C-alpha positions in Angstrom: 73.5 -69.0 90.0 76.5 -69.8 91.9 77.5 -66.1 91.1 74.2 -64.8 92.9 74.5 -66.8 95.7 77.8 -65.9 96.4 77.8 -62.3 95.6 74.4 -60.9 96.4 74.4 -61.2 100.1 77.6 -59.1 99.9 76.3 -56.5 97.6 73.3 -56.4 99.9 75.5 -56.1 102.9 77.5 -53.1 101.4 74.3 -51.2 100.0 73.2 -51.5 103.8 76.7 -50.4 105.2 76.9 -47.5 102.7 73.3 -46.2 103.7 74.5 -46.4 107.4 77.7 -45.0 106.7 76.5 -42.0 104.9 74.0 -40.8 107.5 77.0 -41.3 110.3 78.9 -39.3 108.1 76.5 -36.3 108.1 75.6 -37.0 111.6 78.9 -37.1 113.0 81.1 -35.1 110.6 83.3 -38.6 109.8 83.4 -40.2 106.5 81.7 -43.3 107.1 84.7 -45.3 107.6 84.0 -46.0 111.3 81.1 -48.0 110.1 82.7 -49.4 106.7 86.0 -50.8 108.0 84.6 -53.4 110.6 81.9 -54.5 108.1 83.6 -54.7 105.1 86.5 -56.9 106.8 83.9 -59.2 107.8 82.2 -59.1 104.5 85.4 -59.8 102.6 86.1 -62.7 104.8 82.5 -64.0 103.7 83.9 -64.1 100.2 87.5 -65.6 101.3 89.6 -62.8 100.9 93.1 -63.9 102.9 93.2 -62.6 106.2 96.9 -61.1 105.7 95.4 -58.5 103.6 91.8 -58.2 104.6 92.2 -55.4 106.7 94.4 -53.6 104.3 91.5 -54.0 101.5 89.0 -52.6 104.0 90.8 -49.7 105.3 91.8 -48.7 101.6 88.5 -49.1 100.1 86.9 -47.5 102.9 89.1 -44.3 102.3 88.1 -44.4 98.7 84.3 -44.1 99.7 85.1 -41.1 102.0 86.0 -39.1 98.9 82.5 -38.4 97.6 81.0 -38.8 101.0 83.0 -36.0 102.4 82.2 -33.7 99.4 78.4 -34.4 100.2 78.6 -34.2 103.9 80.8 -30.8 103.4 78.5 -29.3 100.9 75.5 -30.0 103.3 77.2 -28.4 106.2 78.4 -25.5 104.3 74.9 -24.4 103.1 74.1 -24.1 107.1 77.2 -21.9 107.3 78.7 -24.4 109.8 82.2 -24.9 108.2 85.1 -23.0 109.6 87.3 -22.3 106.6 89.7 -20.3 108.6 90.4 -23.6 110.9 90.6 -25.6 107.8 93.4 -23.4 106.3 95.0 -23.7 109.7 95.0 -27.7 110.1 94.6 -28.7 106.6 98.1 -28.8 105.4 99.3 -31.1 108.6 96.5 -33.3 108.2 97.2 -33.9 104.5 100.9 -34.7 105.3 100.0 -36.8 108.0 97.6 -38.8 105.9 100.7 -39.4 103.4 102.8 -40.8 106.2 100.1 -42.9 107.7 99.2 -44.4 104.3 103.2 -45.6 104.3 103.1 -46.9 107.5 100.0 -48.9 107.2 101.3 -50.7 104.1 104.1 -52.0 106.3 101.9 -53.0 108.9 100.0 -56.5 109.3 96.3 -57.0 109.5 96.1 -57.7 113.1 98.1 -54.4 113.9 95.6 -52.4 111.9 92.6 -54.2 113.5 94.0 -53.3 116.9 94.7 -49.7 116.0 91.6 -49.1 114.9 89.6 -50.9 118.1 92.1 -49.1 120.8 91.7 -45.4 119.2 87.9 -45.9 118.7 87.3 -47.3 122.3 89.2 -44.0 123.7 87.0 -41.8 121.8 83.9 -43.3 122.5 84.5 -43.1 126.3 85.4 -39.3 125.9 82.1 -38.9 124.1 79.9 -40.9 126.3 81.0 -39.5 129.6 80.1 -36.2 130.4 83.1 -34.5 129.6 82.1 -32.3 127.0 82.6 -29.2 129.2 86.3 -30.2 129.6 88.6 -27.6 127.7 92.4 -27.8 127.5 92.4 -24.3 125.8 90.3 -21.3 125.1 91.2 -21.7 121.3 92.9 -24.0 118.8 96.4 -23.8 119.3 98.6 -22.1 116.9 102.2 -22.4 115.8 104.5 -25.6 115.4 102.9 -27.5 118.3 99.6 -26.4 117.1 100.2 -28.5 113.7 101.3 -31.6 115.8 97.7 -32.6 116.5 96.3 -32.3 113.0 99.5 -34.2 111.8 99.0 -37.1 114.2 95.0 -37.1 113.2 95.7 -37.6 109.5 98.3 -40.4 110.1 96.1 -42.6 112.7 93.2 -41.9 110.3 94.6 -43.4 107.4 95.9 -46.3 109.2 92.1 -46.7 110.4 90.5 -46.1 106.9 88.4 -43.3 108.6 87.9 -39.8 107.3 89.3 -38.1 110.6 86.0 -36.9 112.0 86.2 -39.6 115.2 89.5 -37.9 116.1 89.3 -34.3 115.0 85.8 -33.8 116.4 87.0 -34.8 120.0 90.2 -32.7 119.6 88.2 -29.6 118.3 85.8 -29.7 121.2 88.5 -30.1 123.7 90.1 -27.0 122.1 86.9 -25.2 122.7 85.4 -25.3 119.3 81.5 -25.9 119.6 80.8 -29.6 118.5 78.4 -28.5 115.7 81.2 -26.3 113.8 83.5 -29.1 114.6 81.3 -31.9 113.0 81.0 -29.5 109.9 84.5 -28.8 109.4 85.7 -32.5 110.3 83.6 -33.4 107.1 85.9 -31.2 105.0 88.9 -32.8 106.4 87.8 -36.1 105.4 88.6 -35.0 102.0 92.3 -34.1 102.9 92.6 -37.5 104.3 90.8 -39.8 102.0 92.7 -38.3 98.9 96.3 -39.1 99.8 95.2 -42.4 101.4 93.4 -43.8 98.5 96.0 -42.9 96.0 98.7 -44.5 98.5 97.0 -47.6 99.2 96.6 -48.0 94.9 100.2 -47.7 94.8 101.4 -49.6 97.9 99.3 -52.6 97.0 100.2 -53.1 93.4 101.2 -56.5 92.4 100.1 -58.2 95.5 98.9 -61.7 94.5 96.3 -62.0 97.3 94.3 -59.3 96.2 90.2 -60.0 95.2 89.3 -59.3 91.9 88.3 -56.0 90.7 91.1 -54.3 92.7 93.6 -51.3 92.0 96.2 -51.9 94.8 94.4 -52.6 98.2 91.3 -50.4 96.8 88.7 -52.7 95.6 86.6 -51.0 93.0 83.7 -53.3 93.3 83.1 -52.5 97.0 83.7 -48.8 95.9 81.3 -48.6 93.4 78.8 -50.3 95.6 79.5 -48.3 98.8 80.2 -44.8 97.2 76.6 -43.8 95.8 74.9 -45.2 98.8 77.0 -43.0 101.4 76.8 -40.0 99.0 73.0 -40.2 98.9 72.4 -40.9 102.9 75.0 -38.1 104.0 72.6 -35.0 103.9 69.9 -37.2 106.1 72.7 -37.3 108.9 73.2 -33.7 108.5 69.6 -32.9 109.1 69.7 -35.0 112.0 72.7 -33.7 113.4 71.1 -30.0 113.3 67.9 -31.3 115.1 69.9 -32.7 118.3 71.4 -30.7 121.1 75.2 -31.0 122.0 74.8 -33.8 124.8 72.6 -35.9 122.5 75.0 -35.7 119.8 78.0 -36.6 122.0 76.1 -39.7 123.3 75.1 -40.9 119.9 78.5 -40.5 118.8 80.3 -42.3 121.5 77.8 -45.2 121.9 78.1 -46.3 118.2 81.9 -46.1 118.4 82.2 -48.3 121.8 79.9 -50.9 119.7 82.6 -50.9 117.2 85.5 -51.0 119.1 84.6 -53.7 121.6 83.7 -55.8 118.3 86.9 -54.9 116.5 89.0 -55.9 119.8 87.3 -58.9 120.2 88.2 -60.2 116.6 91.6 -59.1 116.8 92.6 -60.6 120.4 90.2 -63.8 119.9 91.1 -65.0 116.6 
């Protein structure tokens, strides 16, 4: 009875979080992490996980759930012919390398720093998407050459530190580089896989031996959370894809930005008021 009273609310919360995260993954080309991280961090506090590692576990577990979500979302977008594989080949290696570096940096940071990074980056992205700035373009096409690899490298690095699939950043960057938002959303779903795989493996390694880890963890990745969240996000992602293709570019931008702003404000409040 004590087990049910303690864990049933957490299980139900994770199921709901996974469903919402999956819809957001398909809708916005994100891996669901922008939803999962703040809610999972709260849920871990609910069962008494130490604040020192709470954000690390939330970020790492979120990245693990992004693997099946990105596969589901990418396949759904690919069926509609929306994934730009030429762009994926151009940005993919830099995103993967950045994600590897970001995982190492996140393991060295404290929970408050990870929360602040999450909130600040999310708030800037939200402002860009909410304001009528979708017609602003820095270039006519995605930059080539060494400098053109800097942007995806940063996206991979920061995304792993936030526990997100990169869509929140790459959709913004690609639209600034004159990529249509629906193609940007679809391709970003694929980038989530390149971020989540090295991130998950890295957090499994760097969290080994930590005495504060909750039960059922492999490194910083909580397997219990992964097993609950993953099926829900995987199944719900195609619904988000259908919604995305039914919306106009402006509607999609406002939906994306409004959601991110709500999440960012909550995380900033928890970071600086705790």
